[in-house]
C-alpha positions in Angstrom: 0.0 0.0 0.1 1.5 3.5 -1.1 2.8 5.4 1.9 1.5 8.7 0.3 -1.1 9.3 -2.1 -0.5 9.9 -5.9 -0.7 13.4 -6.9 0.2 14.6 -3.3 2.1 17.9 -3.8 3.6 18.3 -0.4 3.8 21.4 1.8 4.0 24.9 0.5 7.8 25.5 0.0 9.7 28.9 0.2 10.0 30.5 -3.3 13.9 30.5 -3.2 13.9 26.6 -2.7 10.7 25.6 -4.3 12.4 24.7 -7.6 14.7 22.2 -6.0 12.0 20.3 -4.1 10.5 17.4 -6.2 6.8 17.0 -6.4 5.3 15.4 -3.1 8.5 16.3 -0.9 8.9 18.6 2.1 12.0 20.0 3.6 13.5 18.8 6.8 16.2 20.3 8.9 17.4 17.1 10.6 18.6 13.8 8.8 15.8 11.2 9.5 17.1 7.6 10.1 15.1 4.9 8.1 16.4 1.5 7.4 15.0 -2.0 6.4 16.6 -3.7 9.4 18.9 -3.2 12.3 22.2 -1.2 11.9 25.1 -3.6 11.3 28.2 -3.3 13.3 31.0 -3.1 10.8 34.6 -2.7 12.3 37.0 -1.0 10.1 39.4 -3.9 10.5 37.1 -6.1 8.8 35.4 -3.8 6.3 36.1 -4.2 2.8 34.6 -3.1 -0.7 34.6 -5.3 -3.7 33.8 -4.4 -7.3 33.4 -7.6 -9.2 30.9 -9.6 -11.6 31.1 -8.9 -15.2 34.4 -7.0 -15.1 37.7 -7.8 -16.7 39.8 -7.1 -13.6 37.8 -7.5 -10.2 39.1 -5.4 -7.3 38.7 -5.5 -3.6 39.9 -2.9 -1.2 40.3 -2.8 2.7 39.5 0.3 4.6 43.1 1.5 4.5 43.4 1.0 0.8 40.0 2.6 0.0 41.2 5.7 2.0 44.1 6.1 -0.3 42.0 6.5 -3.4 41.3 9.8 -4.8 38.6 11.5 -3.0 36.2 14.2 -3.9 33.8 16.6 -1.9 30.2 16.3 -2.9 27.4 18.7 -2.2 24.1 17.3 -3.1 20.3 17.7 -2.3 18.9 14.3 -1.2 15.3 13.1 -1.6 13.6 10.1 0.3 10.6 8.2 -0.9 9.0 8.8 2.4 8.6 12.4 1.2 11.3 14.4 3.0 14.2 16.2 1.3 17.2 17.9 2.5 19.3 20.4 0.6 23.1 21.2 0.3 24.2 18.0 2.2 28.0 17.7 2.2 29.9 14.5 1.8 33.3 13.2 0.8 34.1 10.0 -1.2 35.3 8.1 -4.1 33.5 8.5 -7.4 32.2 5.3 -9.0 33.8 6.6 -12.2 37.2 5.7 -10.5 36.0 2.5 -9.1 34.9 1.1 -12.3 37.0 2.8 -14.7 40.0 0.5 -14.7 37.9 -2.6 -14.3 36.2 -2.6 -17.8 32.7 -3.5 -16.8 31.0 -5.6 -19.5 27.5 -5.4 -18.0 24.6 -2.9 -18.0 23.6 -2.9 -14.2 25.1 -2.9 -10.7 23.7 -4.6 -7.8 24.9 -2.9 -4.7 25.2 -5.3 -1.7 25.5 -4.3 1.8 26.4 -5.5 5.4 23.1 -6.3 6.7 22.1 -8.0 3.4 20.3 -5.0 1.8 20.5 -4.9 -2.0 19.4 -2.4 -4.6 20.0 -2.3 -8.4 21.1 0.6 -10.6 21.9 1.0 -14.4 25.6 1.6 -14.8 24.6 4.7 -16.9 23.0 6.2 -13.7 26.1 5.8 -11.6 28.8 7.2 -14.1 29.5 10.3 -15.5 30.1 12.1 -12.1 26.7 11.0 -10.6 27.5 8.4 -7.9 30.0 8.0 -5.1 31.1 5.6 -2.3 31.1 8.2 0.7 32.6 7.8 4.2 32.1 11.4 5.6 29.0 13.5 6.1 29.1 17.3 7.2 32.9 17.1 7.7 32.9 14.0 10.0 33.2 10.2 9.6 29.9 8.8 8.4 27.7 7.6 11.4 26.7 4.1 11.5 23.0 4.9 11.3 23.5 6.9 8.1 25.3 4.0 6.5 28.8 4.2 8.0 31.6 3.3 7.7 30.8 3.8 3.9 27.6 4.0 1.8 26.6 4.5 -1.8 25.5 8.1 -2.8 23.3 8.6 -5.8 21.6 11.8 -5.1 19.6 12.3 -8.4 17.6 9.1 -7.3 15.4 8.5 -4.3 17.6 7.8 -1.3 16.9 4.0 -1.1 19.0 3.7 -4.1 22.0 5.2 -2.1 22.6 1.8 -0.3 23.9 2.0 3.3 26.9 -0.2 4.6 27.9 -0.9 1.0 30.3 -3.9 0.7 30.2 -5.1 -2.8 29.2 -3.6 -6.2 28.5 -6.4 -8.4 28.3 -5.8 -12.3 25.6 -7.8 -13.9 24.7 -8.3 -17.6 20.8 -8.1 -16.7 18.8 -6.0 -14.3 18.3 -7.7 -11.1 15.8 -6.1 -8.7 16.9 -5.3 -5.2 15.3 -5.6 -1.7 12.7 -2.6 -2.0 12.4 -3.1 -5.9 11.2 -6.7 -5.3 8.7 -5.4 -2.7 6.9 -2.9 -5.2 9.1 0.2 -5.2 9.9 1.6 -8.6 13.0 0.2 -10.4 14.3 3.5 -11.4 13.4 6.0 -8.6 13.5 9.4 -10.2 12.1 12.0 -7.6 11.3 14.6 -10.3 9.0 11.9 -12.0 7.6 10.7 -8.7 8.8 7.1 -9.6 7.9 5.7 -6.1 6.2 2.4 -7.0 5.9 0.0 -9.8 3.4 1.6 -12.2 4.5 5.2 -11.3 
C-alpha cells in the first residue's frame, strides 16, 4: 500500500528553494534515519569493498586501501521516498567512475550489496558520469553508522533508497536484477522528479 497518495504535492515551499524540491516532497532540517533492518556493526578492521561480476579485472579494497583512493567533496540535495528532502548536504568519497574505470565493466547494471544483506539495483549509466560515489564522511565527520557508515553509496539524483547504506560490494551484472525494495513494489528506477515511487508510477 503506498505510503503517500498519488498526486500529493507536499507542503508549500519557500520561493527560493521551491524549484529544488521534487513533487510530493517537504524539507527537513534534521537527517531522518530509516532502514530496512537493524544497523550492522562493521569494524574498520574487517570492512572491505569489492567491485566484481562482469568485469575484466575484479578489485577489492580494505579500509586502509580505500582511504588512499582519490577523494572528492560532494554537495547534493537528497530526497527520500517517504517524502522528505534535505538540501545542500555535504559528503566526501570516491567516485564510481574511478572505482569502475579500470575494471572494464561488461554489464549493464550494478547490484549494490550491503552489510546487513540489503541490496539495490542501478543501471551503470546512472552511476557514471560524475553522478555517484561511495562516501565515508558526512558534514565533515566520519559517516555515522545509522546513516550507512563506515561507507555508503550516494546517488543523489535518485530516491535515497538507491543510495545503499553499509555498502560492501558492487556487482556488475549483464541483466537487471531488482533489489530488496524493488522486489517489494518500489519503482525500479526511482527518479524523484518523475515521482517514480512504486511499480506503475
